[in-house]
C-alpha positions, 0 to 999 in steps of 0.5 A, spaced: 915 161 673 921 156 677 928 157 678 932 155 672 936 148 673 944 148 674 947 145 669 946 138 668 951 132 667 951 128 659 944 124 659 949 118 657 952 118 663 946 119 667 944 112 664 951 108 664 950 110 673 944 108 673 944 102 670 951 100 673 949 102 679 942 097 680 946 092 676 953 093 681 956 091 675 959 094 668 958 088 664 951 088 665 950 095 664 953 095 658 948 089 655 943 092 658 945 098 655 946 095 648 954 098 649 961 096 650 963 095 657 969 100 655 963 105 653 960 104 660 966 104 664 968 112 660 961 114 661 961 113 669 969 116 669 967 122 666 961 123 670 966 122 675 971 127 673 965 132 673 962 130 680 969 131 682 968 125 687 968 118 687 961 114 685 964 106 685 968 102 689 971 098 684 974 091 686 976 084 683 969 081 685 965 087 681 964 095 683 960 098 689 957 104 690 961 109 695 957 113 700 957 119 695 954 114 689 948 112 693 946 118 695 947 120 688 943 114 685 937 114 689 936 123 686 938 120 678 934 113 679 928 118 681 930 123 676 931 118 671 924 114 672 920 120 673 922 122 666 921 115 663 914 115 666 912 122 663 914 120 657 910 114 657 903 117 658 904 123 653 905 118 649 900 114 650 895 120 650 898 124 645 897 118 640 893 111 641 891 109 634 899 109 632 904 103 634 912 103 632 916 097 630 924 098 631 928 094 628 934 092 622 934 095 616 935 088 613 929 085 617 924 092 616 924 091 608 926 084 606 922 081 611 917 086 615 914 090 610 912 086 605 908 082 611 906 088 614 899 088 608 897 081 612 896 085 618 893 093 615 887 088 612 885 086 618 886 093 622 886 098 617 884 103 624 891 103 625 897 106 624 903 102 623 910 106 623 917 103 622 924 105 626 928 102 621 935 102 625 942 098 625 943 099 632 940 096 638 934 098 641 934 097 648 931 094 652 925 101 654 926 103 648 921 109 649 923 110 642 918 104 639 913 099 642 916 092 639 922 090 637 924 084 633 932 082 632 936 077 630 940 075 637 944 069 639 942 071 646 937 074 647 934 078 652 930 074 658 923 075 661 916 077 659 916 080 653 920 075 649 918 071 644 922 067 639 919 068 631 922 062 628 930 060 627 935 061 621 939 058 616 945 061 613 947 059 605 951 062 600 947 065 594 950 068 588 945 070 581 944 064 575 949 071 571 955 070 576 956 064 574 956 066 566 955 058 565 962 055 568 962 050 573 959 052 579 963 050 586 961 045 589 965 045 595 964 050 600 972 050 601 972 053 593 968 059 595 974 064 598 977 063 591 970 066 589 968 073 589 965 074 596 960 079 598 961 081 606 957 085 610 961 091 613 957 090 620 961 089 626 954 086 631 957 081 634 950 076 633 951 077 626 954 071 622 960 072 616 964 068 612 968 068 615 964 064 621 960 061 616 966 057 612 970 055 619 962 052 621 963 049 614 970 045 617 974 051 612 980 055 615 980 060 610 986 065 611 984 072 606 978 072 602 981 074 595 976 078 592 972 081 597 967 086 596 965 090 603 958 092 604 956 096 609 948 094 608 944 087 607 939 089 602 944 093 598 949 086 598 943 082 596 941 087 590 949 086 588 949 079 588 943 079 584 946 083 578 951 078 578 957 081 582 958 076 587 957 070 592 953 073 598 950 069 604 944 068 604 938 069 610 933 064 608 927 068 611 931 075 608 932 072 601 926 068 600 922 072 595 929 073 592 930 065 591 922 065 589 922 070 584 929 065 581 933 072 582 938 068 587 939 061 587 943 056 593 950 055 590 950 049 595 946 043 597 946 045 605 944 050 610 948 052 615 943 053 622 944 060 624 947 060 631 942 065 634 934 066 632 930 072 630 925 074 637 920 080 639 920 083 644 916 089 647 919 094 650 914 095 656 908 092 658 902 092 654 894 091 654 891 086 649 887 091 645 892 096 645 895 097 638 902 094 641 898 088 644 893 087 637 900 088 633 903 083 638 899 077 638 898 078 630 906 077 630 906 071 634 899 068 632 902 068 625 910 066 627 911 064 634 915 058 636 915 058 643 916 064 649 923 065 652 924 063 659 926 067 664 
């Protein structure tokens, strides 16, 4: 029987160290791991304190591995790579008919699920699993096969495609207006009850940015209602509780049903777009490859240049 391994550092510390060492940058490692630069720095500092050795020389022009850091990196990179390969092999061997799509809860419920029926009619032999999470999925995540996400600065390289651009505009229920005069200009909106998405993701556009782009330097909103779930926020808007920012591809069913209506004639072009990406190379005839090709054939605007 193999010997029991000794104490190991936390996995998140090792992953932060491996990414920073490979990329020679805490900032680039943070971008890859979808963390802040400060979080990566803290994780590496914690690892150094545990090991009682400096792993990086930190300077004005970036970071470089120390001699001890280089030795440790060679071992850690090999070990994490072996675990990743073994995981991928087991997933492939254990279930060859399931494809997992990762996306936010808003995209999953408001855009993805209503459209999957079209694919299921063509591929009844496949099982589709949707993993909805409002955290970002890492580039090489082993949790999912495909990721659908909104981004201003998408990941570059192979396996990333631009699905569609987006427009953002104020929407409300016809009941919200209650027969009174409809706001006709953006500068009238701060006086209304605005439904605010309480999410600190830097890519999503909120009311402050939308108003600024519309030429309105608004101070504190007068009657905001903060909600941390976009589907719940739209339900509140449909119930007449206030005005929401509508993302066209996420509110189209509400608009078609008449439960939400555009409040102003113009729409703001979003600073980002929706993207599809794979988390690893996939064969065209594999379950992820088949679903990927269906998405691209239905919605593709273009690949993302590397």
